[in-house]
ZAZA-888238 format. One line per field, with one value per atom (N, C-alpha, C): residue number from 1; x, y, z; atom name. Coordinates in steps of 0.02 Angstrom, whole numbers, plus 50000, padded with zeros to 5 digits. Example, Ala and Ser with C-alpha at 12.3 -4.5 7.8 and 13.67 -1.06 7.14 Angstrom:
<roses>
resi: (1	1	1	2	2	2)
xx: (50660	50615	50660	50642	50684	50645)
yy: (49716	49775	49835	49888	49947	50002)
zz: (50390	50390	50390	50354	50357	50394)
name: (N	CA	C	N	CA	C)
</roses>
This chain:
<roses>
resi: (1	1	1	2	2	2	3	3	3	4	4	4	5	5	5	6	6	6	7	7	7	8	8	8	9	9	9	10	10	10	11	11	11	12	12	12	13	13	13	14	14	14	15	15	15	16	16	16	17	17	17	18	18	18	19	19	19	20	20	20	21	21	21	22	22	22	23	23	23	24	24	24	25	25	25	26	26	26	27	27	27	28	28	28	29	29	29	30	30	30	31	31	31	32	32	32	33	33	33	34	34	34	35	35	35	36	36	36	37	37	37	38	38	38	39	39	39	40	40	40	41	41	41	42	42	42	43	43	43	44	44	44	45	45	45	46	46	46	47	47	47	48	48	48	49	49	49	50	50	50	51	51	51	52	52	52	53	53	53	54	54	54	55	55	55	56	56	56	57	57	57	58	58	58	59	59	59	60	60	60	61	61	61	62	62	62	63	63	63	64	64	64	65	65	65	66	66	66	67	67	67	68	68	68	69	69	69	70	70	70	71	71	71	72	72	72	73	73	73	74	74	74	75	75	75	76	76	76	77	77	77	78	78	78	79	79	79	80	80	80	81	81	81	82	82	82	83	83	83	84	84	84	85	85	85	86	86	86	87	87	87	88	88	88	89	89	89	90	90	90	91	91	91	92	92	92	93	93	93	94	94	94	95	95	95	96	96	96	97	97	97	98	98	98	99	99	99	100	100	100	101	101	101)
xx: (46494	46473	46409	46406	46346	46292	46233	46177	46172	46156	46145	46073	46066	45998	45982	45926	45903	45852	45863	45816	45770	45707	45658	45627	45623	45588	45514	45475	45403	45383	45348	45323	45256	45253	45190	45148	45100	45059	45016	44997	44950	44985	45050	45086	45066	45058	45037	44969	44922	44855	44856	44896	44900	44928	44980	45008	44958	44924	44874	44818	44793	44738	44762	44823	44851	44855	44881	44885	44816	44769	44701	44670	44680	44653	44687	44751	44787	44763	44755	44730	44658	44618	44549	44545	44590	44591	44609	44658	44677	44621	44591	44535	44476	44459	44402	44417	44479	44496	44489	44512	44505	44432	44393	44322	44286	44301	44268	44286	44347	44366	44329	44325	44289	44215	44186	44115	44103	44149	44143	44147	44191	44197	44133	44104	44042	43985	43983	43932	43941	44003	44016	43992	44003	43980	43904	43870	43797	43772	43805	43785	43791	43846	43856	43802	43785	43732	43666	43650	43587	43586	43642	43645	43635	43666	43655	43582	43552	43481	43437	43453	43415	43420	43480	43489	43449	43452	43416	43341	43316	43245	43222	43264	43245	43244	43290	43289	43226	43209	43148	43086	43086	43029	43022	43077	43075	43048	43071	43047	42973	42950	42879	42837	42863	42824	42818	42870	42867	42815	42814	42765	42694	42685	42619	42596	42640	42621	42603	42641	42628	42562	42550	42490	42427	42433	42374	42355	42382	42365	42291	42255	42183	42166	42201	42187	42198	42247	42261	42203	42180	42125	42061	42046	41986	41992	42051	42062	42051	42077	42066	41993	41958	41887	41847	41863	41829	41844	41905	41922	41881	41867	41828	41753	41734	41663	41627	41662	41630	41619	41563	41546	41541	41562	41557	41497	41461	41405	41432	41430	41461	41429	41368	41335	41365	41391	41417	41492	41526	41598	41617	41659	41685	41761	41791	41863	41891	41938	41970	42042	42063	42132	42174	42231	42276	42344	42378	42446	42494	42539	42590	42649	42672	42729	42794)
yy: (50975	50962	50922	50882	50840	50879	50859	50893	50868	50913	50895	50874	50817	50794	50812	50841	50856	50804	50776	50725	50761	50757	50789	50737	50753	50710	50728	50674	50687	50706	50757	50778	50744	50703	50669	50715	50743	50792	50759	50698	50666	50618	50620	50575	50585	50645	50659	50630	50638	50611	50534	50506	50433	50405	50436	50414	50423	50480	50493	50442	50427	50378	50308	50291	50226	50220	50272	50271	50269	50306	50306	50236	50203	50136	50087	50094	50049	50057	50119	50132	50108	50117	50093	50018	49984	49910	49888	49918	49900	49915	49974	49993	49946	49927	49882	49813	49790	49725	49726	49779	49785	49789	49828	49835	49768	49732	49668	49617	49616	49570	49587	49652	49672	49655	49666	49650	49575	49535	49462	49440	49470	49452	49469	49528	49546	49499	49478	49430	49363	49342	49279	49282	49340	49348	49345	49377	49375	49305	49267	49198	49156	49165	49127	49144	49209	49229	49196	49197	49167	49091	49058	48986	48971	49012	49002	49014	49064	49078	49021	48993	48936	48877	48863	48807	48818	48878	48891	48886	48911	48907	48835	48795	48725	48688	48703	48673	48693	48757	48781	48748	48739	48706	48634	48599	48530	48528	48574	48576	48591	48637	48654	48596	48559	48502	48447	48439	48390	48414	48479	48506	48497	48509	48502	48430	48383	48313	48293	48318	48302	48333	48396	48430	48408	48381	48361	48288	48257	48188	48185	48138	48134	48119	48074	48057	48116	48157	48216	48266	48276	48324	48300	48235	48208	48214	48201	48207	48279	48328	48398	48416	48390	48405	48377	48317	48287	48325	48351	48391	48455	48483	48545	48531	48469	48453	48442	48435	48423	48349	48333	48264	48257	48201	48192	48148	48168	48128	48091	48025	47984	47994	48018	48030	48091	48138	48200	48200	48146	48143	48124	48165	48151	48150	48096	48090	48101	48147	48162	48141	48098	48075	48123	48142	48187	48153	48171	48147	48199	48179	48226	48225	48284	48287	48267)
zz: (32193	32258	32260	32310	32318	32354	32337	32370	32442	32484	32553	32561	32592	32606	32678	32685	32752	32772	32828	32854	32902	32886	32929	32975	33036	33083	33080	33078	33079	33150	33153	33218	33228	33277	33292	33335	33304	33339	33393	33381	33426	33475	33478	33522	33595	33616	33685	33701	33655	33665	33665	33622	33620	33685	33711	33774	33831	33831	33883	33880	33821	33815	33834	33816	33836	33912	33945	34018	34049	34021	34046	34040	33983	33974	34022	34032	34078	34149	34171	34239	34245	34192	34193	34199	34165	34169	34239	34269	34337	34386	34378	34422	34415	34354	34344	34372	34367	34395	34471	34502	34575	34595	34559	34574	34566	34513	34501	34555	34578	34632	34696	34711	34772	34766	34708	34697	34703	34676	34680	34753	34791	34862	34900	34885	34920	34900	34837	34816	34850	34859	34894	34966	34998	35067	35070	35022	35021	35009	34966	34952	35015	35052	35113	35165	35170	35217	35198	35133	35111	35124	35113	35125	35199	35243	35315	35334	35303	35317	35293	35235	35209	35256	35281	35327	35391	35418	35481	35470	35412	35399	35386	35355	35344	35411	35456	35523	35560	35555	35587	35557	35492	35459	35483	35489	35515	35586	35628	35697	35700	35658	35656	35630	35581	35556	35609	35649	35705	35755	35771	35818	35790	35726	35696	35700	35685	35689	35761	35808	35879	35901	35883	35906	35869	35809	35771	35782	35832	35848	35868	35838	35847	35920	35952	36022	36068	36053	36094	36088	36026	36014	36048	36043	36075	36151	36179	36251	36274	36237	36255	36251	36201	36194	36252	36274	36332	36396	36402	36461	36464	36405	36402	36405	36403	36410	36344	36290	36226	36217	36187	36172	36096	36070	35997	35982	35931	35906	35846	35848	35796	35728	35725	35661	35626	35664	35636	35624	35640	35635	35563	35533	35466	35472	35449	35451	35381	35376	35312	35317	35272	35272	35230	35257	35221	35214	35162	35152	35178	35220	35245	35197	35177	35130	35162)
name: (N	CA	C	N	CA	C	N	CA	C	N	CA	C	N	CA	C	N	CA	C	N	CA	C	N	CA	C	N	CA	C	N	CA	C	N	CA	C	N	CA	C	N	CA	C	N	CA	C	N	CA	C	N	CA	C	N	CA	C	N	CA	C	N	CA	C	N	CA	C	N	CA	C	N	CA	C	N	CA	C	N	CA	C	N	CA	C	N	CA	C	N	CA	C	N	CA	C	N	CA	C	N	CA	C	N	CA	C	N	CA	C	N	CA	C	N	CA	C	N	CA	C	N	CA	C	N	CA	C	N	CA	C	N	CA	C	N	CA	C	N	CA	C	N	CA	C	N	CA	C	N	CA	C	N	CA	C	N	CA	C	N	CA	C	N	CA	C	N	CA	C	N	CA	C	N	CA	C	N	CA	C	N	CA	C	N	CA	C	N	CA	C	N	CA	C	N	CA	C	N	CA	C	N	CA	C	N	CA	C	N	CA	C	N	CA	C	N	CA	C	N	CA	C	N	CA	C	N	CA	C	N	CA	C	N	CA	C	N	CA	C	N	CA	C	N	CA	C	N	CA	C	N	CA	C	N	CA	C	N	CA	C	N	CA	C	N	CA	C	N	CA	C	N	CA	C	N	CA	C	N	CA	C	N	CA	C	N	CA	C	N	CA	C	N	CA	C	N	CA	C	N	CA	C	N	CA	C	N	CA	C	N	CA	C	N	CA	C	N	CA	C	N	CA	C	N	CA	C	N	CA	C	N	CA	C	N	CA	C	N	CA	C	N	CA	C	N	CA	C	N	CA	C)
</roses>
């Protein structure tokens, strides 16, 4: 008679843990992808808000520089001084030239 061979199946003791860790990693990858997309969208919204704020502030800066140029006109200042009763002594007048940016 021939010998009977018994085939033993290897019992994978850690198969349950391996499957659990694989599923955990897969769910983590999906969750991180969703989180990163949401975070990227919120950053895009913040960037757009900042760009709008920059545009509005630059417009305000331009308007203020026009007002400054209009209000700092020498003839206007001298006219206001004469209306208030101030007289200029030509010996005490010093003119300083400035460069406007």
